[in-house]
VEXKE-497311 format. One record per residue (C-alpha): residue in one letter; z, x, y; residue number from 1. Coordinates in Angstrom, 3 decimals. Example, Ala and Ser with C-alpha at 12.3 -4.5 7.8 and 13.67 -1.06 7.14 Angstrom:
% residues 2
A | 7.800 | 12.300 | -4.500 | 1;
S | 7.140 | 13.670 | -1.060 | 2;
***
This chain:
% residues 468
M | 0.000 | 0.000 | 0.000 | 1;
K | -0.918 | 1.244 | 3.456 | 2;
Y | 1.183 | 1.121 | 6.598 | 3;
R | 1.027 | 2.040 | 10.273 | 4;
Y | 3.311 | 2.407 | 13.276 | 5;
R | 3.038 | -0.550 | 15.610 | 6;
E | 1.770 | 0.008 | 19.152 | 7;
P | 4.177 | -0.497 | 22.100 | 8;
H | 2.267 | -3.588 | 23.296 | 9;
E | 2.995 | -5.274 | 19.940 | 10;
M | 6.752 | -4.972 | 20.439 | 11;
K | 9.501 | -6.700 | 22.396 | 12;
D | 13.088 | -5.845 | 23.266 | 13;
S | 15.438 | -7.315 | 20.655 | 14;
G | 18.364 | -7.290 | 23.063 | 15;
V | 20.410 | -5.486 | 20.394 | 16;
E | 21.253 | -1.852 | 21.126 | 17;
W | 21.045 | -0.447 | 17.590 | 18;
L | 17.905 | -2.441 | 16.830 | 19;
G | 15.830 | -1.677 | 19.926 | 20;
M | 12.226 | -2.893 | 19.930 | 21;
I | 10.955 | -5.331 | 17.296 | 22;
P | 7.583 | -7.055 | 16.702 | 23;
K | 6.858 | -9.894 | 19.118 | 24;
D | 6.521 | -12.499 | 16.377 | 25;
W | 9.864 | -11.643 | 14.736 | 26;
E | 13.015 | -13.658 | 15.433 | 27;
V | 16.541 | -12.475 | 16.124 | 28;
K | 19.347 | -14.349 | 14.378 | 29;
K | 22.930 | -13.882 | 13.348 | 30;
I | 23.300 | -12.895 | 9.709 | 31;
K | 25.246 | -16.074 | 8.994 | 32;
R | 22.149 | -18.115 | 9.929 | 33;
L | 20.294 | -16.512 | 7.018 | 34;
V | 23.005 | -17.257 | 4.462 | 35;
R | 23.787 | -20.497 | 2.655 | 36;
E | 26.859 | -19.382 | 0.698 | 37;
V | 29.469 | -16.645 | 0.587 | 38;
K | 32.035 | -16.701 | -2.216 | 39;
G | 34.730 | -14.199 | -3.151 | 40;
G | 35.056 | -13.043 | -6.736 | 41;
V | 37.663 | -13.415 | -9.439 | 42;
W | 39.339 | -10.910 | -11.767 | 43;
G | 40.465 | -13.218 | -14.565 | 44;
E | 42.634 | -11.923 | -17.415 | 45;
D | 42.361 | -9.244 | -20.082 | 46;
A | 39.674 | -9.788 | -22.727 | 47;
R | 40.790 | -11.856 | -25.733 | 48;
K | 37.633 | -11.674 | -27.870 | 49;
D | 37.092 | -15.418 | -27.635 | 50;
S | 34.400 | -17.656 | -26.107 | 51;
N | 35.877 | -17.234 | -22.611 | 52;
D | 35.246 | -13.484 | -22.539 | 53;
V | 32.602 | -12.611 | -19.964 | 54;
P | 31.191 | -9.409 | -18.391 | 55;
C | 32.587 | -8.740 | -14.912 | 56;
I | 30.791 | -6.763 | -12.207 | 57;
R | 33.031 | -4.242 | -10.434 | 58;
I | 32.525 | -1.864 | -7.506 | 59;
T | 31.923 | 0.889 | -10.069 | 60;
N | 28.747 | -0.953 | -11.076 | 61;
F | 27.287 | -0.568 | -7.574 | 62;
N | 24.356 | 1.855 | -7.744 | 63;
R | 24.571 | 3.398 | -4.280 | 64;
T | 21.272 | 5.225 | -4.681 | 65;
K | 19.113 | 2.241 | -5.573 | 66;
N | 21.247 | -0.542 | -4.024 | 67;
I | 21.240 | -2.465 | -7.283 | 68;
I | 23.905 | -3.480 | -9.809 | 69;
D | 24.036 | -1.359 | -12.957 | 70;
I | 24.751 | -3.589 | -15.939 | 71;
E | 25.651 | -0.830 | -18.394 | 72;
D | 29.285 | -0.312 | -19.451 | 73;
L | 30.470 | -3.586 | -17.955 | 74;
T | 34.136 | -4.542 | -18.040 | 75;
I | 34.895 | -7.620 | -20.136 | 76;
R | 37.366 | -10.119 | -18.671 | 77;
N | 38.589 | -13.523 | -19.804 | 78;
L | 38.110 | -16.617 | -17.649 | 79;
D | 38.200 | -20.264 | -18.608 | 80;
Y | 34.670 | -21.488 | -19.294 | 81;
L | 34.888 | -24.300 | -16.732 | 82;
K | 36.056 | -21.879 | -14.011 | 83;
Q | 33.319 | -19.382 | -14.858 | 84;
K | 30.647 | -21.715 | -13.498 | 85;
D | 31.824 | -21.116 | -9.926 | 86;
F | 31.481 | -17.354 | -10.268 | 87;
L | 28.429 | -16.822 | -12.478 | 88;
L | 25.724 | -14.644 | -10.948 | 89;
Q | 22.059 | -15.492 | -10.574 | 90;
N | 19.124 | -13.116 | -10.431 | 91;
G | 18.655 | -12.251 | -6.746 | 92;
D | 22.283 | -12.698 | -5.676 | 93;
L | 23.621 | -10.137 | -3.222 | 94;
L | 27.031 | -8.582 | -3.835 | 95;
I | 28.987 | -6.996 | -0.997 | 96;
E | 32.122 | -4.877 | -1.279 | 97;
K | 34.687 | -6.647 | 0.895 | 98;
S | 37.849 | -4.747 | -0.076 | 99;
G | 38.626 | -1.221 | -1.225 | 100;
G | 36.350 | 1.464 | 0.111 | 101;
G | 37.373 | 4.877 | 1.373 | 102;
E | 36.721 | 7.469 | 4.040 | 103;
R | 33.420 | 8.599 | 2.526 | 104;
Q | 32.341 | 5.193 | 1.241 | 105;
P | 33.672 | 2.474 | 3.534 | 106;
V | 33.546 | -1.175 | 2.523 | 107;
G | 30.478 | -3.232 | 3.338 | 108;
F | 28.039 | -1.706 | 0.858 | 109;
T | 25.659 | -4.265 | -0.628 | 110;
C | 23.636 | -4.383 | -3.851 | 111;
I | 21.289 | -6.923 | -5.382 | 112;
Y | 21.820 | -8.393 | -8.836 | 113;
N | 18.492 | -8.072 | -10.662 | 114;
S | 19.468 | -9.459 | -14.034 | 115;
D | 19.661 | -12.701 | -15.990 | 116;
L | 22.780 | -11.524 | -17.826 | 117;
K | 25.621 | -14.045 | -17.709 | 118;
A | 28.306 | -12.289 | -15.657 | 119;
I | 30.998 | -12.891 | -13.055 | 120;
Y | 32.145 | -10.519 | -10.289 | 121;
A | 35.517 | -9.046 | -9.327 | 122;
N | 37.830 | -10.153 | -6.550 | 123;
F | 37.048 | -7.163 | -4.290 | 124;
I | 33.460 | -8.414 | -4.077 | 125;
A | 31.785 | -11.341 | -2.316 | 126;
R | 28.643 | -13.044 | -3.581 | 127;
V | 26.033 | -13.807 | -0.919 | 128;
R | 23.242 | -16.328 | -1.421 | 129;
V | 20.532 | -16.665 | 1.206 | 130;
K | 18.636 | -19.705 | 2.412 | 131;
K | 15.342 | -20.823 | 0.867 | 132;
N | 13.162 | -19.293 | 3.598 | 133;
I | 14.875 | -15.927 | 3.229 | 134;
Y | 13.893 | -13.323 | 0.623 | 135;
S | 17.039 | -11.710 | -0.815 | 136;
P | 15.403 | -8.326 | -1.714 | 137;
Y | 14.448 | -7.973 | 1.964 | 138;
I | 18.003 | -8.830 | 3.046 | 139;
N | 19.281 | -6.228 | 0.582 | 140;
F | 17.216 | -3.594 | 2.407 | 141;
L | 18.436 | -5.011 | 5.728 | 142;
F | 22.061 | -4.558 | 4.640 | 143;
S | 21.170 | -0.986 | 3.649 | 144;
V | 20.038 | -0.350 | 7.226 | 145;
L | 23.178 | -1.925 | 8.679 | 146;
Y | 25.357 | 0.224 | 6.423 | 147;
S | 23.483 | 3.440 | 7.262 | 148;
K | 23.956 | 2.715 | 10.967 | 149;
K | 27.667 | 1.972 | 10.357 | 150;
I | 27.425 | -1.559 | 11.770 | 151;
N | 29.835 | -2.637 | 9.009 | 152;
L | 32.576 | -0.551 | 10.621 | 153;
R | 32.788 | -3.060 | 13.467 | 154;
A | 34.136 | -5.647 | 11.030 | 155;
F | 36.909 | -3.524 | 9.533 | 156;
N | 40.383 | -4.945 | 9.096 | 157;
Q | 42.640 | -2.234 | 7.703 | 158;
T | 46.339 | -3.008 | 7.830 | 159;
T | 47.286 | -1.093 | 4.651 | 160;
G | 45.681 | 1.735 | 2.686 | 161;
I | 42.944 | -0.663 | 1.545 | 162;
Q | 39.942 | -1.305 | 3.746 | 163;
N | 38.985 | -4.949 | 4.222 | 164;
L | 35.725 | -6.253 | 5.608 | 165;
S | 35.829 | -9.396 | 7.711 | 166;
I | 32.757 | -11.188 | 6.374 | 167;
D | 32.873 | -13.735 | 9.228 | 168;
K | 32.867 | -10.997 | 11.848 | 169;
Y | 30.233 | -8.924 | 10.042 | 170;
F | 27.919 | -11.899 | 9.645 | 171;
D | 28.145 | -12.555 | 13.392 | 172;
E | 25.992 | -9.458 | 13.890 | 173;
I | 22.482 | -10.101 | 15.212 | 174;
V | 19.533 | -8.941 | 13.110 | 175;
M | 15.771 | -9.430 | 13.089 | 176;
I | 13.874 | -11.605 | 10.648 | 177;
P | 10.097 | -11.854 | 10.062 | 178;
L | 8.132 | -14.561 | 8.265 | 179;
F | 8.917 | -15.105 | 4.585 | 180;
S | 5.582 | -13.605 | 3.490 | 181;
T | 6.292 | -10.504 | 5.582 | 182;
Q | 9.753 | -10.198 | 4.056 | 183;
Q | 8.174 | -10.190 | 0.604 | 184;
K | 5.539 | -7.651 | 1.601 | 185;
I | 8.167 | -5.331 | 3.085 | 186;
A | 10.462 | -5.589 | 0.053 | 187;
D | 7.614 | -4.934 | -2.399 | 188;
F | 6.441 | -1.947 | -0.343 | 189;
L | 9.923 | -0.448 | -0.108 | 190;
D | 10.579 | -0.990 | -3.819 | 191;
K | 7.561 | 1.191 | -4.630 | 192;
K | 8.291 | 3.825 | -1.987 | 193;
C | 11.971 | 4.065 | -2.938 | 194;
E | 10.990 | 4.443 | -6.579 | 195;
E | 8.823 | 7.415 | -5.592 | 196;
F | 11.663 | 8.990 | -3.589 | 197;
D | 14.192 | 8.332 | -6.361 | 198;
S | 11.896 | 9.902 | -8.960 | 199;
V | 11.589 | 13.141 | -6.975 | 200;
I | 15.333 | 13.173 | -6.240 | 201;
A | 16.142 | 12.637 | -9.933 | 202;
K | 13.960 | 15.614 | -10.891 | 203;
K | 15.730 | 17.785 | -8.318 | 204;
E | 19.112 | 16.668 | -9.668 | 205;
M | 17.991 | 17.500 | -13.209 | 206;
L | 16.963 | 20.949 | -12.015 | 207;
I | 20.384 | 21.443 | -10.412 | 208;
N | 22.097 | 20.416 | -13.660 | 209;
K | 19.996 | 22.918 | -15.610 | 210;
L | 20.816 | 25.661 | -13.119 | 211;
E | 24.525 | 24.822 | -13.314 | 212;
E | 24.396 | 24.948 | -17.111 | 213;
A | 22.450 | 28.235 | -17.068 | 214;
K | 25.076 | 29.720 | -14.731 | 215;
K | 27.946 | 28.573 | -16.975 | 216;
S | 26.159 | 29.886 | -20.058 | 217;
L | 25.609 | 33.298 | -18.472 | 218;
I | 29.261 | 33.577 | -17.419 | 219;
S | 30.413 | 32.548 | -20.900 | 220;
E | 28.211 | 35.084 | -22.690 | 221;
V | 29.445 | 37.870 | -20.400 | 222;
V | 33.197 | 37.097 | -20.465 | 223;
T | 33.254 | 36.533 | -24.239 | 224;
G | 31.397 | 39.801 | -24.841 | 225;
K | 28.360 | 38.279 | -26.541 | 226;
V | 26.188 | 40.338 | -24.163 | 227;
K | 26.839 | 43.592 | -22.354 | 228;
V | 25.822 | 44.638 | -18.871 | 229;
I | 23.643 | 47.731 | -18.593 | 230;
Q | 22.074 | 49.587 | -15.702 | 231;
K | 18.291 | 49.700 | -15.797 | 232;
E | 16.061 | 52.597 | -14.729 | 233;
N | 15.470 | 50.924 | -11.354 | 234;
G | 19.190 | 50.857 | -10.675 | 235;
E | 19.485 | 47.092 | -11.213 | 236;
Y | 21.905 | 45.604 | -13.721 | 237;
G | 20.788 | 43.482 | -16.659 | 238;
I | 22.193 | 42.172 | -19.940 | 239;
I | 21.388 | 42.790 | -23.585 | 240;
K | 22.800 | 41.190 | -26.702 | 241;
R | 25.439 | 43.227 | -28.522 | 242;
E | 24.589 | 44.412 | -32.025 | 243;
D | 26.682 | 43.270 | -34.979 | 244;
H | 28.122 | 46.736 | -35.500 | 245;
E | 29.541 | 46.637 | -31.951 | 246;
M | 31.622 | 43.562 | -32.710 | 247;
K | 34.880 | 42.734 | -34.502 | 248;
D | 36.544 | 39.524 | -35.588 | 249;
S | 38.828 | 38.263 | -32.826 | 250;
G | 40.977 | 36.453 | -35.356 | 251;
V | 40.661 | 33.357 | -33.211 | 252;
E | 38.527 | 30.542 | -34.638 | 253;
W | 37.294 | 29.182 | -31.305 | 254;
L | 36.127 | 32.596 | -30.113 | 255;
G | 34.699 | 34.346 | -33.161 | 256;
M | 33.424 | 37.908 | -32.739 | 257;
I | 34.297 | 40.103 | -29.755 | 258;
P | 33.429 | 43.702 | -28.767 | 259;
K | 35.362 | 46.307 | -30.777 | 260;
E | 36.890 | 47.983 | -27.746 | 261;
W | 38.214 | 44.771 | -26.162 | 262;
E | 41.922 | 44.055 | -26.462 | 263;
M | 43.933 | 40.867 | -26.765 | 264;
Y | 46.447 | 39.916 | -24.065 | 265;
R | 48.583 | 36.887 | -23.498 | 266;
M | 48.535 | 35.490 | -20.000 | 267;
K | 52.112 | 36.665 | -19.467 | 268;
D | 50.984 | 40.260 | -20.145 | 269;
L | 48.924 | 40.158 | -16.960 | 270;
A | 51.870 | 39.361 | -14.707 | 271;
S | 53.348 | 41.888 | -12.333 | 272;
K | 56.888 | 43.097 | -13.048 | 273;
E | 57.939 | 41.848 | -9.633 | 274;
K | 60.313 | 38.901 | -9.481 | 275;
Y | 58.643 | 35.467 | -9.226 | 276;
S | 55.224 | 36.875 | -10.119 | 277;
F | 54.520 | 34.049 | -12.620 | 278;
V | 56.081 | 30.765 | -11.463 | 279;
D | 55.304 | 27.094 | -11.080 | 280;
G | 55.921 | 24.879 | -8.071 | 281;
P | 59.233 | 23.384 | -6.927 | 282;
F | 60.729 | 20.176 | -8.315 | 283;
G | 59.571 | 17.060 | -6.506 | 284;
S | 63.010 | 16.598 | -5.006 | 285;
D | 62.737 | 20.035 | -3.362 | 286;
L | 59.464 | 19.232 | -1.610 | 287;
K | 58.864 | 15.705 | -0.345 | 288;
N | 56.270 | 14.047 | 1.857 | 289;
E | 58.740 | 13.940 | 4.730 | 290;
D | 58.744 | 17.763 | 4.676 | 291;
Y | 55.081 | 17.814 | 5.728 | 292;
V | 54.258 | 18.862 | 9.291 | 293;
E | 51.097 | 18.926 | 11.405 | 294;
K | 50.735 | 22.718 | 11.298 | 295;
G | 52.557 | 25.506 | 9.553 | 296;
I | 52.545 | 27.065 | 6.089 | 297;
P | 49.770 | 25.502 | 3.948 | 298;
L | 50.466 | 24.011 | 0.534 | 299;
I | 48.252 | 24.578 | -2.490 | 300;
Q | 47.830 | 21.306 | -4.394 | 301;
L | 45.650 | 20.128 | -7.274 | 302;
N | 42.818 | 19.066 | -4.975 | 303;
N | 42.713 | 22.585 | -3.476 | 304;
I | 41.924 | 24.227 | -6.822 | 305;
K | 38.341 | 24.028 | -7.985 | 306;
N | 36.883 | 26.168 | -10.775 | 307;
G | 36.917 | 29.560 | -9.091 | 308;
S | 37.205 | 28.264 | -5.526 | 309;
H | 40.119 | 27.668 | -3.170 | 310;
I | 39.135 | 24.413 | -1.427 | 311;
F | 40.516 | 23.461 | 1.972 | 312;
N | 40.371 | 19.677 | 1.920 | 313;
K | 43.213 | 17.237 | 2.539 | 314;
M | 45.511 | 20.092 | 3.488 | 315;
N | 49.244 | 19.617 | 3.924 | 316;
F | 51.668 | 21.965 | 5.665 | 317;
I | 55.385 | 22.700 | 5.816 | 318;
S | 57.493 | 24.370 | 8.491 | 319;
E | 58.485 | 28.049 | 8.448 | 320;
R | 62.084 | 26.936 | 7.955 | 321;
K | 61.173 | 24.911 | 4.869 | 322;
F | 59.114 | 27.823 | 3.582 | 323;
E | 62.210 | 30.039 | 3.633 | 324;
T | 63.852 | 27.699 | 1.095 | 325;
L | 60.765 | 27.800 | -1.189 | 326;
K | 59.910 | 31.512 | -1.135 | 327;
K | 60.138 | 31.637 | -4.918 | 328;
H | 57.075 | 29.369 | -5.030 | 329;
S | 55.001 | 31.220 | -2.438 | 330;
A | 51.481 | 32.469 | -3.112 | 331;
N | 49.670 | 35.232 | -1.284 | 332;
P | 45.970 | 36.013 | -0.802 | 333;
G | 44.437 | 37.663 | -3.865 | 334;
E | 46.835 | 36.072 | -6.351 | 335;
I | 45.794 | 33.440 | -8.905 | 336;
V | 46.800 | 29.761 | -8.806 | 337;
F | 46.405 | 27.313 | -11.692 | 338;
A | 46.259 | 23.521 | -11.894 | 339;
K | 48.679 | 22.125 | -14.478 | 340;
M | 46.737 | 18.883 | -14.782 | 341;
A | 43.551 | 16.983 | -13.829 | 342;
E | 40.260 | 17.878 | -15.428 | 343;
P | 39.915 | 20.653 | -16.361 | 344;
V | 43.511 | 21.575 | -17.096 | 345;
A | 44.456 | 25.230 | -16.346 | 346;
R | 41.503 | 25.702 | -13.996 | 347;
C | 42.213 | 28.430 | -11.497 | 348;
C | 41.080 | 30.184 | -8.343 | 349;
K | 41.937 | 33.233 | -6.277 | 350;
V | 44.133 | 32.458 | -3.287 | 351;
S | 42.073 | 32.647 | -0.097 | 352;
D | 42.853 | 35.023 | 2.752 | 353;
S | 42.302 | 32.225 | 5.304 | 354;
Y | 46.096 | 32.089 | 5.700 | 355;
Q | 48.714 | 34.818 | 5.321 | 356;
K | 50.854 | 32.873 | 2.862 | 357;
Y | 51.064 | 29.578 | 1.000 | 358;
V | 53.433 | 27.493 | -1.133 | 359;
I | 52.353 | 25.917 | -4.420 | 360;
V | 53.451 | 22.377 | -5.322 | 361;
A | 55.011 | 21.154 | -8.582 | 362;
D | 51.668 | 20.626 | -10.350 | 363;
C | 50.514 | 24.218 | -9.771 | 364;
I | 51.320 | 27.669 | -11.125 | 365;
K | 51.061 | 31.062 | -9.383 | 366;
L | 50.289 | 34.370 | -11.103 | 367;
K | 50.416 | 37.755 | -9.433 | 368;
P | 48.560 | 40.143 | -11.770 | 369;
K | 49.743 | 43.705 | -12.232 | 370;
D | 47.526 | 46.691 | -11.420 | 371;
G | 44.751 | 47.368 | -13.913 | 372;
F | 43.242 | 43.891 | -13.926 | 373;
E | 40.280 | 42.789 | -11.824 | 374;
V | 41.339 | 39.416 | -10.356 | 375;
D | 37.809 | 38.109 | -9.715 | 376;
Y | 36.817 | 38.873 | -13.293 | 377;
L | 39.930 | 37.083 | -14.550 | 378;
I | 38.879 | 34.016 | -12.532 | 379;
Y | 35.492 | 33.980 | -14.290 | 380;
L | 37.175 | 34.358 | -17.679 | 381;
I | 39.963 | 31.809 | -17.296 | 382;
N | 37.568 | 29.116 | -16.024 | 383;
D | 35.273 | 29.611 | -19.023 | 384;
E | 34.979 | 26.902 | -21.681 | 385;
S | 36.540 | 29.212 | -24.278 | 386;
I | 39.807 | 29.323 | -22.325 | 387;
K | 39.580 | 25.673 | -21.279 | 388;
S | 39.427 | 24.501 | -24.904 | 389;
Q | 42.400 | 26.725 | -25.799 | 390;
A | 44.381 | 25.349 | -22.846 | 391;
E | 43.650 | 21.753 | -23.848 | 392;
K | 44.943 | 22.350 | -27.376 | 393;
I | 48.341 | 23.556 | -26.170 | 394;
S | 48.703 | 20.985 | -23.381 | 395;
N | 50.942 | 17.921 | -23.525 | 396;
G | 50.172 | 14.266 | -22.830 | 397;
T | 47.691 | 11.696 | -24.074 | 398;
T | 45.925 | 9.865 | -21.234 | 399;
R | 46.488 | 12.698 | -18.759 | 400;
I | 47.157 | 16.086 | -20.306 | 401;
R | 49.302 | 18.712 | -18.613 | 402;
I | 49.947 | 22.366 | -19.342 | 403;
N | 53.380 | 23.756 | -18.548 | 404;
L | 54.284 | 27.283 | -17.512 | 405;
S | 55.618 | 28.273 | -20.933 | 406;
N | 52.396 | 27.265 | -22.686 | 407;
L | 50.176 | 28.855 | -20.044 | 408;
K | 51.981 | 32.163 | -20.510 | 409;
E | 50.932 | 32.146 | -24.193 | 410;
L | 47.196 | 31.660 | -23.590 | 411;
K | 45.181 | 34.405 | -25.329 | 412;
L | 42.679 | 36.477 | -23.387 | 413;
F | 40.370 | 39.221 | -24.678 | 414;
L | 39.633 | 41.832 | -22.038 | 415;
P | 37.577 | 44.994 | -21.670 | 416;
A | 38.909 | 48.088 | -19.919 | 417;
Y | 39.478 | 47.896 | -16.173 | 418;
L | 36.274 | 49.722 | -15.195 | 419;
E | 34.186 | 47.392 | -17.351 | 420;
Q | 35.966 | 44.393 | -15.802 | 421;
K | 34.870 | 45.653 | -12.383 | 422;
L | 31.282 | 46.163 | -13.604 | 423;
L | 31.137 | 42.654 | -15.110 | 424;
K | 32.588 | 41.198 | -11.919 | 425;
I | 29.902 | 42.899 | -9.777 | 426;
F | 27.148 | 41.672 | -12.106 | 427;
L | 28.450 | 38.097 | -12.229 | 428;
D | 28.988 | 37.958 | -8.465 | 429;
K | 25.357 | 38.873 | -7.849 | 430;
R | 23.885 | 36.577 | -10.468 | 431;
C | 26.122 | 33.635 | -9.517 | 432;
T | 25.212 | 34.097 | -5.859 | 433;
Q | 21.540 | 33.836 | -6.837 | 434;
F | 22.217 | 30.670 | -8.843 | 435;
D | 24.305 | 29.175 | -6.027 | 436;
S | 21.639 | 29.938 | -3.430 | 437;
T | 18.940 | 28.210 | -5.489 | 438;
I | 21.211 | 25.242 | -6.186 | 439;
E | 22.113 | 24.927 | -2.509 | 440;
K | 18.426 | 24.890 | -1.521 | 441;
Q | 17.760 | 22.095 | -4.005 | 442;
K | 20.707 | 20.128 | -2.621 | 443;
E | 19.333 | 20.548 | 0.903 | 444;
I | 15.958 | 19.231 | -0.270 | 445;
I | 17.692 | 16.228 | -1.873 | 446;
E | 19.538 | 15.447 | 1.366 | 447;
K | 16.280 | 15.634 | 3.323 | 448;
L | 14.614 | 13.309 | 0.815 | 449;
K | 17.495 | 10.838 | 1.053 | 450;
S | 17.330 | 10.972 | 4.834 | 451;
A | 13.557 | 10.438 | 4.817 | 452;
K | 13.963 | 7.523 | 2.401 | 453;
Q | 16.600 | 5.833 | 4.569 | 454;
S | 14.545 | 6.470 | 7.700 | 455;
L | 11.507 | 4.813 | 6.116 | 456;
I | 13.611 | 1.804 | 5.053 | 457;
S | 14.967 | 1.463 | 8.583 | 458;
E | 11.570 | 1.789 | 10.287 | 459;
V | 9.940 | -0.771 | 7.973 | 460;
V | 12.805 | -3.291 | 7.865 | 461;
T | 13.127 | -3.306 | 11.686 | 462;
G | 9.370 | -3.662 | 12.183 | 463;
K | 8.617 | -0.275 | 13.738 | 464;
I | 6.240 | 0.242 | 10.824 | 465;
E | 3.861 | -2.506 | 9.689 | 466;
V | 2.987 | -2.843 | 6.014 | 467;
L | -0.739 | -3.609 | 5.815 | 468;
***
């Protein structure tokens, strides 16, 4: 399908700031004038495996890339058959998130239900049905534009931690509406164009996944000794597979063969002889939310520990005075911090030098290695799948596993000599930087594609572009 940008003489002022100019033959109306029904959802009761069990659409079923409802892995709820009739979905219904949301994904997101499956929808969702002269796929794209321009934020009502969308206020917003046939033409055009964008984006995401897996595989082969790093004639470093005669049985089922010269250590063997070199965080009663201050000594919490990276998001701080009472639990730049829980358990990172000192919380562990161990290499090793699987086996808990300090101290590590650790670290740093650079470029391309896709939707839906 072809399209063109409309000429200025074909346009008129909509009188709406965010909307600007629209085609002369288009109307401006409040959203509520396009809608014939809005109905909140229902949660029902737990499934009973009887005739009243019914699939229930939740916010997790909102496909935020395609603005449609995914009907895979639906939650089953139980609702009396007679009550179900009021909440059953029809093909073409619009579903809008009216409660919940978050800082990155505020409420107000809308998807279309493109299925004939008998299903109801949860209480944090409202069902929207449009009038007969309105084409719901077009309105779905219109809501996408409103959301991208943050018009939904005007209708926020947040009195607690949960965001609520005032549907009445939101639907008082003024939008543009073309003839029914034009709505259909626009929706059909955008369906095809979005499919093209989504296809390219999906291929880029697949490439990123392959690069991530290739990076993990390389790290694993290096830190488990399956390959060795050698210096080539051109001065560059490469890897070759170790011969059988260079290997020995590790005596550990999950690891198998390791290089003959590598030695086994327990995590506690790495710790410095200094006092408090291998400790976990303070009891909850020793560090409470009321101890947090605007600025001061930063805390290291679970969300700050990513595989190999010290992340500075959602930071909390304590005063210097409070720090003095928690010195035992302090962490300094260059030391290693572990996460006791949250996937993956025992993940770790090197403490950043962005601050001079930190304090770990109860769900974290700090290790100060003794001399003779390359910290960056240890980070690569401990975050490898071979160590992760070992950590999971000795962790406690069922739904949410946790590793305690005593168990972490007993984790087995197989290490080369210090100089080889440094060599492997240099090699992995370079190769991982190359992987990360390529991955970052692909992510930038994806963001540009998403931006171009949303821009096209906006230009077409608001009439700046005419579908021929």
